N, C-alpha and C positions, 0 to 999 in steps of 0.2 A: 639512690644514685642519680645525680643530676648532670645535665650537659649544658655547656656554655658555648655560645657561638655568636658571630656577628652576621646579621641577616643581609639580604640584598640591599636594604635601605640604610645600611651601616648603623643599625641599632643593636646594642648588646642584649642578647637574649639568654634566658636561663629556663630550662625545662626539666621537670621531674621525669626520668625515664622509668624508674622502678622503685617501689617502696615495699620491701618484702621482709618477713620474719625469717631469720636464718637459724635453724635448730643447731644444737651442738653436735659435733665439735666445730668451733670457729677456727679451723686451721687455714693456713694460707692456700692450700689446694682447694678446699671447699669454697672459700671466698673468691678465689681467682676464677673458678669454674662458673660461679654465678655472674661475676662481672663480664666474663667473656660471652656467656650465653645471652646476657642482656644486650651487649654490643651487637651480637649477631641478629637478635630479634629485631633490632632497630636498623639493621643494615649499616652499622657504623664501624664494623671491624676493620674496614680499610680507610676510614675517614677520621679516626681518632688522632688527636694531637698529643696531649699529655694526660697523665693521671695525677690529680692533686690529692694527696693523702697525708695523714698525720705521721708523726715520727716514731713509729714503733717497728720492731723487728718483723712482725707479721706483714706490715705494709711493704717492707723491703722485699720479702719473699714473694709477695703477690706480684710485684713489679717484674721480678725475674721470671715467674711462671707465665705471665701475660706476654712478655717479650718472646717467649718460645712459641706461643700460640698465634700471635699476630704476625702478618707478613711484614718483615722489616722494611721492604722497599716502599711500603705505603707510609712509613713513619719518617718524619724529618730527621736527617742525619742518621738514618738507620736505627733510630730509637735511642741514640746516645743521651737525649734530653727528655725521654719519655717520663721519667720520675720527677714530679714537681712536689717539693716539700712544703707543707703548710706553714706560711710565715707567721700566722697567729699562734700556732702551737710552738714554734721555735721561740718567738718573743716571750711566750708564757714560761717556757723552760728557763730562758735567760733571767727573767725577773725573779722567778721562784728560787733560783740558785742564789741570787743576791739577798732576797728576803729571808733565806734560811738562817742567816747569821743573826737575825733579830727575831727569830720565830717565837721565842718566849715572850718578848715584849708585845709582839703582835697578838699572841694568844691571850694575854692579859687584857688587851684592849678589846679583843673580840668577845671575851666573856663578859666584860663590863657592858658593852653595847647590847649584847644578848639579854642581859639582866634588865637594863633600863628600858628596853623596847618590848619586853615580854607582855606588858599589859598597859592599857590606857592609864591606869592609876599610877604606875611607876613612871610612865612617860610624863605625866602631869607634875609629879614630884620633881623630876629632872628639870622641867621647864621653870618651875617655881624657883629652884636653886639658881638657875641661870639668871632669872630676873633679879634676884636678890644681889647678884654679883654685877649687875649692869651689863650682862652679855645678851644681846638679841638672839632669840631662838629662831633664826631665819632658815635653818636647814634641819630636817629630821635626821635622826641617827640612822645610819645604814649598816646593816649586818651583811658581811661579805660571804661569798662562796669561796671556800679555801682553795679550790683549784683554779679560780679565775683571778689573776693578778689585778686586772682592771677594777674588779669589785672591791678587792682589798685596798687599792689606792683610793677609791671613793670613800670607803669606810674610814681610812686614816685621815684623808683630807677634811672630812666633816668633823671627825672626833677631835682633831688637833685644835680646832677653834673653840672647843669646850673643855680644854685642858684644865682650866681652873675649876670648872664645875665638877669634873671627875675627882679632883683632889679633895672635895668635900665628902667623899664617900670612901668606903673601905676597898672598893674595886677600881681598876684602871682600864682604858682602851687607847704618717706621716706614713716595685716594683722597682726605687733606687735612691733618690735624695733622702728619703726618710731613713733608710738603712744606714746611709752615710752619716746622717745626723745622730742616730742612735750610737753608732760606732765612735763617732767623734766625742759625744758626751761621755760615754763610758771611759774612754781613754783620759779625758780631762778629770773625771772623778778619781782615777787611780793616783792623781797627784794631790789629792785632798790632804790637808794637815791633820784631819780627824781620822784616827786609825780605823774606826769601825766602818766609815764610809769607804776608805781606801780598800779594806778587805772585801767589802761587798762588791765594789767595782771590779776588783781583781777576779772574783768568782764569776761575775757576769761577763767580763771580757773573755774568760776561758770558754764559757758556753757560747758566746757570740762567735768566737773563732772556730769552734767545733763545727758549726753549721754554715757560717757565712764568711769563713776565711777565704773562700773563693765565691765571687758573685755568680749565681746561676746564670747560665747563658740566656735564659728566657728574660730575666730581669735586665741584663745588659742590653739585649736586643730591643726590649721595650723602650729603654732610655734612648737608644740610637734612633728609634722610630719617632721620637718626639722632636719636631723641628726646632724646639727651643734648646735642646741638649746636644743630640748627635754624638759622634765620637769625640770631638774636641772637648766638649764639656765633661764627658766621662773620663777622658785622659787626664784632665786637670784635677778631677775630684778623687781619683783613685788613691793618690798619696794620703788622703785623709784616712782611708781604711788600712792601707798596707805599708805605708812608708815609701820612701823614694825608690828603693831598689826593687822590692817585690811588685810595686805598682807598675813598673815597666814590663815585667814578665806577664802580669795579669792582663795588662792592656793589650799586649801582643796577642795573647790567647783570645781575647774578645774580638780583636780586629780580624784575626784569622777566621773565627767563627762566623762573623758577619759576612765576610767575603765568601766563605764556603756555602753558607745558607743562601745567599743571593744567587750564587751559581747554580745551586740545586734547583731553586725555583725557576730561574731563567731557562734552564735546560728542559724543564717540564712544562714550559709555557703553553705548548699546544696539546698537552696531555691532560688538561683539567687541573683543578686546584689540588695542590699537595696538602692534604689534611694532616698536620702534625706540627710539632714544635721541637726544636732541638735546644739542642743546646750542646737625750741622756737625763728641813731646818734652815737655816740661813746659809750654811756652807754650800748647799745645792741650789745655786741661784739661777736666775734666767740668763746669766752671762754666757753660759755654754751655748744656748740657743742663739743668742745675739751674735756670738763669735762665729758660729757656722753660717748664719745668714749673711754676715759681712763677707765671709769667704766666698759664698755662692754669688754674691753681688759682684765681687772683684773678678771672679771667674767669668761671669756673664759679660762683663765689660771687656775682658781680654779676648773672649771668643768673638765678640762683635767686631773688634778691631782687626783680628788676625784672619778671619775667614776671607776666602777669595772664591769667586765664582769660576766656573769652568770645569773641565774634566771630560773624559772620553765616554765612560759608561754611564748608565742610568744611576748606578750607585755612587759613582764618583761625582756626578753632577749634584746629586742630592746632598752628599756630605760636604761638598765645597761651597754650596749655596749658603748665603748669609743666614745666620740663626735668627729666629724670631725672638723678640724680647722675652727674657725669662719670666718676667712678672706679669705677662699678659694672660688674660683668661683664654683658654683654648679648649674647644671640644675636639679632642684628637680624632675620634671616629669621623666626625663631620669633615675635618681637615683632609683625612685620607680619602674620604668619599669624593671630594671635589678635586683631588689631585691625582686621580687614577690615570688620566690621559697622559700626564707628564711623567708619572712614575708607575707604570702598570705592574711591573714585577714586584716592586716594593709595596704596592697597594695590596697585592695578594698575600705577601708576607705579613703585613700589618693586620689584615683581616683574620689571619690565623693566630698570630702572636697576641694581639690585644684582646682576644676572647678567652685566653687562658687565665683561670683564677689562680692567684698566688696564695690562697688560703682556702681551707675546707669550710670556713664559717658560713659561706653562702649555701653550701650543701646542707650543713647541719641545721640551718634555719628552717629546713623542711619540716622539722618536728613541730614548729609553731605556724605552719602554713595552712591556710584555709581558703577555699574558693578560688584557687589558682591552678586547677588541674586541666591538662590537655587530654581530651578523650579521643582515642583513635579507634575507629570502627573498621 
């Protein structure tokens, strides 16, 4: 169990709170009790923002149990956005659904790679065959992990460059703009003239819509807290995900959430920090990425021209202030550290929201962690 937070110097921190063997049964009640006890041991039961977990039914049940144990008043929006789904797990589910349609082809590639990388002698024979065909052996063959789509991608991307070599043998082998880019690319692929790619894209779109048909309030708020994006940028980008009609509804929901969250923090200004958070072969070309980049550039140009300064409240002033150039390098934590006097309430929100992990990968990396332990006596 790890905790993530922004410290007083506006540096993003991560600490291991507990690393414990849990005997069977691994029920939601048992796991929830351990999580709650750990929060209490560290005196964080009234300071927790969100819980980032993978997408399984047990995790859903754990969330429900913890919400019954934790004081809702200490949670942002009374715990409505306490559950943060792991983006890496969702992305893996999306890609695996698409790859399932070519699983037999992938399995043949996997078996071939496993065979030719099983021993130095076999690998040398493969290198010799590549040299005979005039193909540079610049990258070693990579065997993937079946449950990790990114490793499968690496295996395929390396293997495809040696397609002619394999033929000589009997065997064969980016919190918001990134999500919009993935959604945009998937929808573009559904228009492919190649039926297999269209079917893959349809399945992936279905999984995408299951989890990200509605942008989590945390992701939306994080985009708003970026002075290069804010609400105007999000409003213009939403149609990429939802289409014109639904985009209006989703933007209204996000706008209402931003206002409500700001009011909640503003009202508790003298009561200390509110610890919580509410809430795409040749047919698959780089044209999709280029198309979205052009769209983002056009949106950035529009927002720079349309923004006007002024406004009554701190939030209004921030939202109406001119956007920073979208392509500029920006340390967001440093920006909010230096703008606390101008936007004190928003700074407090940023300190909580920007510390929330959108993936459990950071926590899972604990298993390969060494020499980074915090000893408390």
